[in-house]
N, C-alpha and C positions, 0 to 999 in steps of 0.2 A: 080254193088255194089257201086262203087264210086259215081254214079249218085244218088243212094238212100240216101247216107250219105249227099251229098250236098243238096238234096231236103229236108232232115230232118233238116239240119242246117238252111236252108232258112225259114222253118216253125217255128222253135223254136226261131230264133233270134228276131223277133218282140215281142214275148212274154217276153223274157228276157229284151228287151229294155223297154217294157211297165212297168214291175215291177221296173226296175232300175229308170226310170223317176219319177214314182209316189212315191215309197218308198224312193228313194234317195232325191227327193225334200222335202218330209216330214222330213227326217233325218236332212237335212241342216237347215230347219226352226226350228225344234225341238231343235237341238243343240244350236242354237242362243238364243232361248227363255229360255231354261234351264239355260243359263248363265246370261242373263240380264233381264229376265222377272220379273216383279213385284211380290212380295210375295202375295199369297192369304191367307186370314184369315183362311180358312178351312184347309190349310196344317198343321196347328198346331194340331187341335183336331183329325185329322186322324192319325197323327204320334203318339199322346198319346194313342189313342185307340188301334193301332197296337201293341205298346209296352205292354200295359196293358193286352191284351188277351194272349199274349205270356208268360206272367207271371202267367196265370191261373185265372185272374179276368174275371167276366162276365159283359158285357154291361148291363146297366139298374140297375142290382142288386148291383154292386160294384162301378160303376162310371157313370157319365152322358155321354150319347152318343145319339144324336138326329137323328139317321138314323136307317135303318134296320140293323140287327145284324151280318150279315155274312161277310161284307166287311173287318172288322178288322182281321178276321181269314185268309182270302185269302191273304190280303195285308201283315199282320204280318208274315205269314209263309215265304213269299218271302223275306221280309226285314230282317228276322232273319238270312237268308243265306248271303245276299249281304251287309247288314249293314243298320242302321237306320238313316243315314245322309240324309239331305234334298236333296242333289244332287242325291244320289242313289234312293231315293223315286221318284224323277222326272224322272229319267232314266227308272225305272220299268214301270211307267205309260206310257211313250212314246213308249216303246217297245211293251207293251200290245196293245196300240192303233194301231200300225203298223200291228201287227198280226191280229187284228180285220178287218182291211182294206183288207189284203191279203186274208182272209177267204171269204169275200164278193166277191172278184174277182173269186175265185175258185168255189163258189156256183153258180154264174151266168154263168160261163163256163159250169158247169154241167147241168144247167137248160136250157140254150139257145143254147148250142152247139158251141159257138164261144167266143173268148176272148174279143172282142171290148166292148160289153155291160158292162162287169165287170170293164174294165179300165175306161170307162166313169163314172160309179158310184164311183169308187175309186177316180178319179180325182175330182169329184164333192165335195168330202169331204176334201181331203188334200190340195186343191188349195186355201183354205181360211186360211190366216195367223192367224186369231183369233182362228180357230179350232185347228191349230197346237200348238198355245200357250197354250190353256187350257188343251189340251191332254198331255202337257209336265209339268203340275203341279202335285205335290205329293198329289193328292186327288182321288176321286172315278172314274174320267172320263175314264182313260185308261183301267183299268181292266174291268169296266162295258161295255165299248165299245167292248172289246174282247168277253165278255159273250153274249151280245146282238148279235154280229156277228155270234157266234157259234149257237145260237138259230135260227137266221134267216137262216143260211146255212142248218141246219138240217130240217127246214120247207120247203125250196124251192128246195133243191138238188134232183136229180133223184137217185134212188137206193132202196135197201131193206127198207121197211117201219119201221119195228120194231126196228132195231138198230138206225134209225134216231129218232124214238119216244123217245128212252131212252136218247139219246144225247140231244134232245130238252128239255126234262123234267129236266135234270140235269142243263143245261145251263140257262134255263128260271128261275128256282127256285133260282139259284145262282145270276142271274142278279137282280131279284126282291129283293133278300136278301141283295143286295148292295144298291139299290135305288128303293124305292117304286113306283115311277112313271114309271119304266120299266114294270110294270104290264100291262099297256095298250097296248104297242106294242106286248108284249108276249101273251096277250089275243087274239088279232086278228090272230097272227101266229098260236096259238093253235086251233082256229076255222078253219083256213086254213088246218091244218093237219087233223082235224076231218072230214072236207069235202073231203079230199083226201082219207081217209081210206076206204078200201073195206072189207066188212064183219063185223059182229057184234063183233068178237073178237078183231080185230084191232081197231075198234071204242072204245071199252071198255078200251083197253090198253091206247090209247092216251088221252081219257077223264079222266081216273082215275090216271094215273101215275104222272102228274105234281101236282095234288091236294094232293095225298098221300105223295109225296116227300116233298112238301111244308110244310105240317103239321109236318112231322118229323124234318125238318130243323128249323122251326120258333118256334114251340110250347115250347120247353125247355126254351127259353129266356123269353117268355111271361109268362110262368108258374112260373119261378124263382122269378119274381118281377112284377106281373100283373099291378099294379097301375103305377109304374115307366115306364114300357115298353109302355103302351098305351099313357101316357103323352108325353114321349120323342120321340117316333117314329111317333105319329099321332097328338095328341092334340097340341103339341108344335108348329107345322107348321100351324095349323088352328088359332092360337092365334095372329099371326102377324097383326099389324095395319099399317105396312109400305105399302104405296100406290105407286106403280111404273108404273102403266099403263100410256102409252103415247109414245111420239116419241123416248125418250131415250131407253125405253125398246124394242120398235120395231126395233130400229137401232142395238141394241145389238144382237137381234135375227137374223136379216138379216146378220150381220157381221159374225156370227158363220157359217152360211151355205148358202151363196147366191146361189151357183150353184145347191145344192141339192133342195132348195126351187123352183128354176126355173124348175128343172126336174119334181117335183111334180105337179106344175101348168100345165106343158105340159102334164103330164099323165092324168090329169083330162079331157082333151079334148078327150081322148080315152075311157072314162068310158062307153059311149054309145056302143062302139064297143065290150067291154068286156061283157056287158049285152046282147047284140044281139047274141053274140057267146056262151052265157051261161058259160063264164069262171069265175065261182064263186070263185075258188081258187085264181086266179090272182087278183080278186077284193078284196078279204079278205087280201091278202098280201099288196095291195095298201093301204087299210085301216090301216094296221099296220104301214106302212111308214108315213102316215099322222098323226097318233096318236103319233108317235115318236117325231115329231117336233112341235106339237100343244098342246097336253095335258099338258106337263110340264109348259106351259106358262099360264095356266088358273088361278092359284093363283094370287091375286093382287100384291103380293110382289115378284113375280118371276123375276129371272135374266135370260137374254138371254142365258147364258151358260148352263142352265138346260137341253137343248135339245142335248147337244154335243154327248152323248153316242149313241144316236139313228140316228145320221146323216148318217153314211155309210149305215146302213140298210134302211133308208128312201130313199136314192139315189138308192139303189139296187131295192127296191120295185117299184120305179117310172120307172126304166129302164125295169123291167119285164112287167109292165103294158103297157108301150108304145110299146115294141116289140110284145107283145101278141095281142094287139088290132089292129095291122096293121097300126097304126098311123105313125110309123117310115118310112114305105115304101112310104108314101104320103107327108112327111114333111121334110124339110131340118134341123130339130132341131138338128140332130146328128152332123152337122157341126158347128152350132152356140154354142153348149154347151162348146166347147173348148175355146170360146172367153168370155163367160159370167164372169169367175172369174176376168176379168179386173175391174168389178164394185167394187171388194174388195178394190182397191186402192182409192176409193172415200168414203170408210167407215172408221170409227175410227179404228186405229191399237192398238194392245196391248201396255200397258204402260211398260216402261223399266226404270231400275235404273242404275245409273252410275257404281257403284261398282259391281252389280250383287247380287241378293238375296242369292244365295248359298254361295258365298264368305263371305258375311256380316254375315250370320248365323254362318258360320264356325269360323269367327273371334271372335264373341261374345261367342260361345261355348268354344273355346280355353281359353278365359279369365275366364269363369266360372269354367272350369276344373282346371286351374293352380293357380288362384288368390283368389278364394272365398272359405271360410271355409265350413265345412259340414253343411247341413241344406237345407230345401226346397227353391225353387225359386218361387217368385211371378211374373207372367208375363202374359200379354194377348196373347203372342206368344210362348206357351210352346214348340214349335218345337226346340227352342234354348236349352231348358233344356234336351229334349230327345237326341239331338245330343251330348250334353255334358255328358250324362249319369247321370243327376241330377234329384232328385225328385221335384215335384211341390206342391204348397199348395193345399190341398184337396178341391175340389169344383170348381177348375179352369181348369178342364180337357177340357172344351169346349172353352178355350181361351177367346177371346173377347165376346163370346156368353155365358158367365158363370154367369152373375150377374142378378138375378131377382130383383124385386122392394123391397125397404126397408121394406115394410110391410109383405113381403112374406118369412120371415126368416125360419119359420117352414117348409113350402112347399119346400123351396130351400134345406134345409138339408135332407129332405126326398128323393129328387131326385138327391142328390149329386151335387148340385149347390151351389152358394154363393150369398151374397148380399153386397151392399156397406157398411152397418154397420159391417158385418163380416170382410170385408177387412180392415176397419178402426181399429178394435180391433187387428187384426193380425199385422198391421203396428205399432200400438202404443206399442205393446208388443215386437216389433222387432223380430217376429217369423220367417219371411223369412230371409235366409242368404244373399239374394240379391234380388233386384227388377230390372227387365229388362222392361223398359217402352218405348213406342213409342214416338219419339220426337214430339214437339208441332204442326207443321203446319197442318191446317185443309186440307182435311177431316180426316187425320190420327188420330186425337184426339179421335174419337169415338171408336178406337180400345182399348183404355185404360179403359175398363169396363164402358164406358159412355152410352152404350146402355142397356136398360132394356129389358130382355127377359121374355116370348116369344113375347111380344108386338113389340119389335124392335122400341121403342120410347126412348127418352132421360131420363136418371135418374133425379130425382128431383134436382134442382140446389143447394139447401142448403146442401143436403146429399153429392152430388158429390164434392162440394166446400170443405166440411170438409175432404173428402178423400184426395184431393190434398194438403190441408194444413197439414194433418197428415203425408203424404209422405214427404213433404218438411221439416217438423220438425224432423222426425226420420231417414231420409236417405239422403245421399249426392251422387252426381254424381261423379264417379271415372273414367268412360270411356264412350266415345261417338263415334258413327259411323254415317253414313249418315242417318240411320233410327232409331237407338236405343240409349237410355241412360241406362247405367248400374250403379245401385246405391247400396251402401253398408250402413249398419247401422252407424249412427253418434255415436261418443263416448258419 
């Protein structure tokens, strides 16, 4: 009896150690970046959207929101419990990402019968500091990583098919409802489940369930404001003229997932083995992994971080393909994979700020709460207003991405955005109770409504110059931090 207990302890100890090393390492990096990581522009509009939907407002119909509609509801429901502070938002994202990684480990243990493949895949994700940084921001990454992880697990685990089909449908619809580009990884996982299904009834269930659930989840938002919904969720992203293709974009992409990309490249050498063995399911899962880290980079304006949510699933797909093709038995890749993250140290690291973004937002929010009279706040970073429990000028819910071109005033009002002339009128009338502006050093100046959306080009110089002149005439700086100037109306 004692020998059985000792044997059980010897078997479980490496598993506990594996989770401790991987999740503990991520926790350390995440805690660091939550404290000192640079603020992301998107943290503002996600915070606004979460607050708005918890008040009963609808994305597209009542306020501008340029993503699929489900994320604010998932995010908002959690934040309503823990609090809408930027720090709590970042913590929620990091915890969700860690759960997504853990689920990948468990899925690979179920699929391959051993723990090592799952730990290899998890390590491939969390060993990249840039991945840990962006997963620790208060945006869509963490929760969507968890949802993609659940969808991946449902597709690849062993066990009863129909319960897995139900979980896959719910998780994939939720993932796509958070970020449209997740549709591609979920599509290939869906095909893998269709290939796995045995019998007409199971095939019908897995073929129809995600489609039907998706229609139920998305249609109400698109029917409530069809024109706004299609523009904000789809056309807005196709209108960007920002060209980012090149070495900078490629370096960002590699920085996010160097080891996962290495695993996928290694897995490609086993494709012939998968075809020869007619392992179509494994091949489709590998296609899902490739789609996760390539399709989001297709738009010319894409940022490398767009692939973040799919990185753990991509690594998991690569490991399944390698293990199933027989490539691992003939290659020392499994030993090299633990060394590959060293390349991360030769890639750009996340930016940090001296005071820490969360502390700085907290300081500004405290000033808005205690020193500023009632009224809306005008700011390209409305997360400070959300944290202070203050309203913002309508049309600026998208933060720095709120201002369309001066000639598009009617269109801007229709989709709940703004223009530079509208901002000038509001400032001239001293409508905002306070203005929270980004301080001058470039490239930060583009945050102050200097970008014209959806083109992501600069506002006309004359109109933007008038905006700055009106601001200087009507408002004065009363408080400054490392990043922000807080301005109140002049007498």
